[in-house]
N, CA, C and O of each residue as an XYZ file, in Angstrom:
476
protein
N      56.872    130.263     -8.586
C      57.598    131.084     -7.639
C      58.471    130.176     -6.779
O      58.026    129.129     -6.309
N      59.702    130.589     -6.585
C      60.624    129.833     -5.759
C      60.526    130.265     -4.302
O      60.576    129.424     -3.403
N      60.389    131.552     -4.060
C      60.333    132.049     -2.692
C      59.868    133.476     -2.646
O      59.529    134.067     -3.671
N      59.853    134.036     -1.444
C      59.425    135.413     -1.236
C      60.556    136.192     -0.578
O      61.293    135.651      0.247
N      60.689    137.439     -0.938
C      61.700    138.291     -0.339
C      61.392    138.468      1.141
O      60.292    138.883      1.506
N      62.352    138.155      1.980
C      62.186    138.293      3.425
C      62.727    139.640      3.915
O      62.031    140.367      4.624
N      63.964    139.972      3.539
C      64.612    141.187      4.023
C      65.619    141.692      3.005
O      66.153    140.922      2.207
N      65.868    142.971      3.041
C      67.017    143.574      2.391
C      68.045    143.715      3.507
O      67.718    144.217      4.582
N      69.289    143.279      3.270
C      70.308    143.263      4.324
C      71.491    144.138      3.921
O      72.026    144.011      2.820
N      71.885    145.022      4.821
C      73.027    145.894      4.598
C      74.157    145.500      5.544
O      73.950    145.399      6.753
N      75.341    145.278      5.002
C      76.533    145.066      5.815
C      76.942    146.408      6.425
O      76.744    147.457      5.811
N      77.506    146.373      7.623
C      77.927    147.608      8.273
C      78.812    147.301      9.480
O      78.844    146.166      9.956
N      79.529    148.312      9.976
C      80.391    148.088     11.133
C      79.644    148.119     12.474
O      80.150    147.589     13.464
N      78.446    148.731     12.525
C      77.676    148.818     13.762
C      76.185    148.763     13.426
O      75.584    149.791     13.116
N      75.582    147.566     13.486
C      74.177    147.420     13.085
C      73.208    148.333     13.830
O      72.296    148.888     13.217
N      73.387    148.496     15.124
C      72.451    149.315     15.893
C      72.494    150.772     15.458
O      71.447    151.403     15.310
N      73.692    151.316     15.250
C      73.810    152.716     14.829
C      73.219    152.948     13.442
O      72.507    153.929     13.226
N      73.510    152.054     12.505
C      72.976    152.250     11.157
C      71.465    152.043     11.133
O      70.755    152.737     10.405
N      70.971    151.092     11.924
C      69.519    150.891     12.027
C      68.844    152.159     12.547
O      67.766    152.521     12.078
N      69.465    152.832     13.506
C      68.893    154.078     14.041
C      68.779    155.139     12.957
O      67.775    155.848     12.889
N      69.809    155.260     12.100
C      69.760    156.212     10.991
C      68.547    155.917     10.102
O      67.778    156.825      9.786
N      68.373    154.662      9.701
C      67.280    154.316      8.799
C      65.917    154.355      9.488
O      64.911    154.622      8.830
N      65.861    154.100     10.779
C      64.599    154.262     11.513
C      64.102    155.699     11.375
O      62.927    155.942     11.099
N      65.022    156.648     11.571
C      64.653    158.061     11.488
C      64.376    158.492     10.054
O      63.445    159.256      9.799
N      65.181    158.005      9.123
C      64.993    158.365      7.715
C      63.652    157.877      7.183
O      62.958    158.605      6.473
N      63.289    156.645      7.525
C      62.112    155.999      6.936
C      60.896    155.947      7.860
O      59.838    155.470      7.449
N      61.022    156.423      9.085
C      59.915    156.299     10.032
C      59.644    154.845     10.353
O      58.491    154.441     10.502
N      60.695    154.061     10.459
C      60.580    152.614     10.661
C      60.543    152.261     12.144
O      60.813    153.094     13.010
N      60.201    151.004     12.410
C      60.192    150.477     13.767
C      61.194    149.345     13.864
O      61.304    148.522     12.955
N      61.926    149.304     14.972
C      62.901    148.241     15.203
C      62.191    147.016     15.767
O      61.366    147.133     16.673
N      62.513    145.847     15.233
C      61.963    144.605     15.762
C      62.757    144.158     16.981
O      63.965    144.381     17.060
N      62.082    143.534     17.917
C      62.740    142.988     19.097
C      63.637    141.822     18.690
O      63.428    141.196     17.651
N      64.626    141.544     19.512
C      65.465    140.370     19.281
C      66.788    140.652     18.616
O      67.557    139.720     18.382
N      67.088    141.896     18.301
C      68.374    142.211     17.687
C      69.504    142.086     18.696
O      69.269    141.993     19.901
N      70.720    142.086     18.197
C      71.895    142.049     19.063
C      73.014    142.850     18.406
O      72.759    143.626     17.485
N      74.232    142.673     18.863
C      75.355    143.446     18.324
C      75.696    143.079     16.884
O      76.423    143.814     16.214
N      75.177    141.944     16.399
C      75.540    141.481     15.059
C      74.405    141.587     14.044
O      74.642    141.447     12.844
N      73.176    141.832     14.501
C      72.022    141.778     13.600
C      70.884    142.600     14.172
O      70.469    142.376     15.310
N      70.369    143.555     13.396
C      69.227    144.375     13.789
C      68.284    144.449     12.596
O      68.725    144.570     11.453
N      66.977    144.376     12.869
C      65.970    144.457     11.808
C      65.005    145.597     12.109
O      64.545    145.758     13.240
N      64.705    146.391     11.073
C      63.657    147.399     11.158
C      62.600    147.065     10.112
O      62.854    146.324      9.162
N      61.412    147.627     10.307
C      60.333    147.465      9.323
C      59.847    148.849      8.943
O      59.458    149.647      9.796
N      59.876    149.122      7.640
C      59.429    150.401      7.101
C      58.362    150.133      6.052
O      58.644    149.534      5.015
N      57.149    150.570      6.315
C      56.036    150.352      5.376
C      55.908    148.896      4.963
O      55.645    148.598      3.798
N      56.091    147.994      5.908
C      55.948    146.571      5.642
C      57.186    145.896      5.073
O      57.183    144.680      4.881
N      58.231    146.645      4.802
C      59.464    146.081      4.252
C      60.505    145.937      5.358
O      60.788    146.885      6.091
N      61.069    144.739      5.466
C      62.125    144.493      6.448
C      63.473    144.924      5.871
O      63.829    144.562      4.750
N      64.209    145.698      6.653
C      65.580    146.059      6.312
C      66.433    145.604      7.496
O      66.193    146.001      8.637
N      67.423    144.772      7.211
C      68.272    144.238      8.271
C      69.679    144.812      8.140
O      70.113    145.188      7.051
N      70.370    144.870      9.252
C      71.720    145.402      9.326
C      72.596    144.332      9.968
O      72.339    143.884     11.086
N      73.618    143.939      9.251
C      74.458    142.811      9.632
C      75.883    143.282      9.925
O      76.468    144.033      9.145
N      76.430    142.838     11.047
C      77.789    143.210     11.411
C      78.791    142.643     10.412
O      78.802    141.446     10.126
N      79.622    143.525      9.897
C      80.726    143.155      9.019
C      81.948    143.891      9.548
O      82.167    145.054      9.209
N      82.754    143.218     10.384
C      83.861    143.901     11.052
C      84.840    144.597     10.109
O      85.383    145.644     10.464
N      85.075    144.062      8.950
C      86.020    144.683      8.015
C      85.283    145.371      6.860
O      85.759    145.380      5.724
N      84.140    145.934      7.163
C      83.307    146.611      6.164
C      84.088    147.716      5.455
O      84.807    148.497      6.078
N      83.924    147.753      4.148
C      84.474    148.839      3.327
C      83.329    149.406      2.494
O      82.660    148.657      1.782
N      83.092    150.720      2.572
C      81.967    151.303      1.833
C      82.207    151.278      0.330
O      83.351    151.277     -0.125
N      81.115    151.258     -0.441
C      81.259    151.341     -1.890
C      81.774    152.715     -2.300
O      81.661    153.680     -1.545
N      82.327    152.793     -3.474
C      82.799    154.058     -4.030
C      81.731    154.577     -4.984
O      81.204    153.825     -5.803
N      81.416    155.860     -4.877
C      80.440    156.445     -5.791
C      80.979    157.766     -6.314
O      81.431    158.602     -5.532
N      80.938    157.961     -7.598
C      80.728    156.916     -8.604
C      81.989    156.063     -8.731
O      83.103    156.559     -8.558
N      81.808    154.806     -9.029
C      82.927    153.882     -9.159
C      83.255    153.715    -10.638
O      82.443    153.167    -11.383
N      84.423    154.174    -11.082
C      84.762    154.085    -12.505
C      85.007    152.646    -12.969
O      85.062    152.382    -14.170
N      85.153    151.719    -12.020
C      85.455    150.327    -12.373
C      84.264    149.389    -12.209
O      84.384    148.190    -12.460
N      83.139    149.910    -11.798
C      81.986    149.038    -11.593
C      80.775    149.835    -11.202
O      80.652    151.013    -11.541
N      79.898    149.203    -10.502
C      78.655    149.853    -10.109
C      78.614    150.010     -8.595
O      79.477    149.505     -7.878
N      77.599    150.719     -8.129
C      77.411    150.864     -6.697
C      76.831    149.594     -6.086
O      76.726    149.500     -4.863
N      76.459    148.632     -6.891
C      75.952    147.319     -6.529
C      74.536    147.331     -5.976
O      73.752    146.432     -6.280
N      74.194    148.326     -5.174
C      72.894    148.318     -4.517
C      72.639    149.712     -3.964
O      73.564    150.363     -3.478
N      71.402    150.176     -4.033
C      71.036    151.409     -3.353
C      69.545    151.406     -3.074
O      68.794    150.637     -3.675
N      69.121    152.262     -2.169
C      67.714    152.411     -1.837
C      67.205    153.718     -2.441
O      67.921    154.719     -2.450
N      65.980    153.711     -2.942
C      65.308    154.920     -3.400
C      64.265    155.290     -2.355
O      63.406    154.478     -2.012
N      64.342    156.513     -1.853
C      63.438    156.997     -0.813
C      62.600    158.125     -1.399
O      63.133    159.173     -1.762
N      61.298    157.915     -1.490
C      60.387    158.902     -2.067
C      60.085    159.986     -1.036
O      59.726    159.687      0.103
N      60.234    161.251     -1.444
C      59.927    162.390     -0.585
C      58.989    163.330     -1.327
O      58.933    163.327     -2.557
N      58.248    164.142     -0.559
C      57.357    165.122     -1.179
C      58.140    166.312     -1.717
O      57.866    166.804     -2.812
N      59.118    166.770     -0.937
C      59.869    167.973     -1.307
C      61.331    167.758     -0.929
O      61.669    167.728      0.254
N      62.187    167.611     -1.913
C      63.597    167.328     -1.645
C      64.280    168.488     -0.932
O      65.214    168.266     -0.162
N      63.838    169.712     -1.172
C      64.453    170.869     -0.519
C      64.178    170.862      0.986
O      64.995    171.351      1.767
N      63.047    170.317      1.392
C      62.745    170.169      2.819
C      63.411    168.927      3.393
O      63.880    168.943      4.531
N      63.455    167.856      2.619
C      63.995    166.585      3.103
C      65.517    166.605      3.224
O      66.074    165.993      4.135
N      66.190    167.302      2.315
C      67.645    167.258      2.309
C      68.271    167.726      3.624
O      69.132    167.017      4.147
N      67.894    168.865      4.185
C      68.513    169.264      5.449
C      68.272    168.246      6.575
O      69.129    168.045      7.436
N      67.107    167.617      6.556
C      66.806    166.617      7.577
C      67.707    165.397      7.442
O      68.230    164.896      8.437
N      67.888    164.919      6.219
C      68.704    163.732      6.006
C      70.180    164.028      6.284
O      70.902    163.165      6.782
N      70.624    165.232      5.968
C      72.000    165.615      6.280
C      72.206    165.713      7.792
O      73.264    165.340      8.297
N      71.209    166.207      8.510
C      71.296    166.301      9.968
C      71.353    164.921     10.629
O      71.902    164.777     11.722
N      70.788    163.912      9.970
C      70.841    162.543     10.494
C      72.211    161.907     10.299
O      72.519    160.889     10.919
N      73.038    162.505      9.437
C      74.367    161.958      9.215
C      74.661    161.533      7.795
O      75.732    160.989      7.526
N      73.735    161.767      6.877
C      73.972    161.437      5.465
C      74.900    162.473      4.839
O      75.069    163.571      5.369
N      75.497    162.111      3.706
C      76.324    163.041      2.933
C      75.756    163.135      1.529
O      75.379    162.122      0.939
N      75.692    164.340      0.991
C      75.263    164.543     -0.388
C      76.401    164.117     -1.310
O      77.531    164.580     -1.152
N      76.113    163.243     -2.268
C      77.118    162.798     -3.226
C      76.931    163.426     -4.597
O      77.909    163.742     -5.275
N      75.664    163.612     -5.016
C      75.404    164.163     -6.348
C      74.062    164.882     -6.329
O      73.015    164.260     -6.152
N      74.105    166.206     -6.515
C      72.883    167.010     -6.459
C      72.268    167.215     -7.833
O      71.071    166.991     -8.015
N      73.053    167.628     -8.778
C      72.533    167.976    -10.100
C      72.575    166.769    -11.024
O      73.490    166.619    -11.834
N      71.570    165.911    -10.890
C      71.510    164.707    -11.718
C      70.781    164.964    -13.026
O      70.883    164.171    -13.963
N      70.050    166.060    -13.095
C      69.255    166.333    -14.286
C      67.937    165.581    -14.286
O      67.166    165.674    -15.241
N      67.676    164.844    -13.229
C      66.438    164.065    -13.117
C      65.731    164.421    -11.813
O      65.960    165.482    -11.233
N      64.871    163.516    -11.369
C      64.079    163.742    -10.163
C      64.638    162.975     -8.970
O      63.882    162.364     -8.214
N      65.960    163.005     -8.798
C      66.583    162.358     -7.642
C      67.915    163.013     -7.321
O      68.536    163.649     -8.172
N      68.344    162.844     -6.067
C      69.670    163.246     -5.605
C      70.298    162.050     -4.900
O      69.603    161.246     -4.280
N      71.601    161.946     -5.000
C      72.314    160.786     -4.464
C      73.030    161.171     -3.171
O      73.700    162.201     -3.092
N      72.871    160.317     -2.163
C      73.461    160.527     -0.843
C      74.172    159.251     -0.405
O      73.999    158.187     -1.000
N      74.974    159.383      0.648
C      75.558    158.225      1.316
C      75.071    158.232      2.759
O      74.995    159.284      3.394
N      74.742    157.053      3.268
C      74.376    156.953      4.678
C      75.641    157.093      5.527
O      76.726    157.234      4.964
N      75.546    157.060      6.842
C      76.729    157.299      7.671
C      77.908    156.342      7.447
O      79.036    156.676      7.808
N      77.674    155.172      6.865
C      78.789    154.255      6.597
C      79.073    154.104      5.113
O      79.885    153.262      4.728
N      78.424    154.900      4.269
C      78.780    154.952      2.863
C      77.878    154.262      1.867
O      78.143    154.341      0.667
N      76.809    153.579      2.306
C      75.866    152.998      1.338
C      75.159    154.130      0.610
O      74.751    155.107      1.238
N      75.010    154.017     -0.682
C      74.307    155.056     -1.424
C      72.798    154.867     -1.328
O      72.293    153.747     -1.253
N      72.092    156.004     -1.333
C      70.639    156.001     -1.449
C      70.247    157.286     -2.154
O      71.011    158.250     -2.187
N      69.057    157.289     -2.713
C      68.568    158.462     -3.441
C      67.317    158.999     -2.770
O      66.452    158.230     -2.351
N      67.221    160.309     -2.668
C      65.950    160.943     -2.392
C      65.327    161.217     -3.743
O      65.941    161.840     -4.608
N      64.103    160.746     -3.919
C      63.391    160.886     -5.201
C      62.091    161.633     -4.960
O      61.524    161.585     -3.868
N      61.638    162.309     -5.974
C      60.357    163.004     -5.906
C      59.656    162.852     -7.232
O      60.288    162.617     -8.263
N      58.344    162.987     -7.199
C      57.555    162.878     -8.419
C      57.521    164.223     -9.101
O      57.282    165.244     -8.456
N      57.763    164.235    -10.428
C      57.756    165.520    -11.150
C      56.365    166.120    -11.225
O      56.188    167.196    -11.797
């Protein structure tokens, strides 16, 4: 082993605002010590950090020239109950009818994530 995963880091225009979205989505806790350029939350033992990127440009979904590069899968018990909550937090539905057990959303700055459920 070379090392251990410390954090998943998302670029964004406002770390505090995006961290607040994910705190509510994941039931996470914000770690002390953040500032205008860097905020860390912990969700179920996993660190997710938000890094200031002043010229941030969101990914395109679906992107005909490449991939979304990165996304988070969020397990829910009932997508029909979870969807209105996630939309109220500021997410946007990108793809509902996937034919599988997930739906694709964008967070408030455009990162894709999926709500997934067990069949």
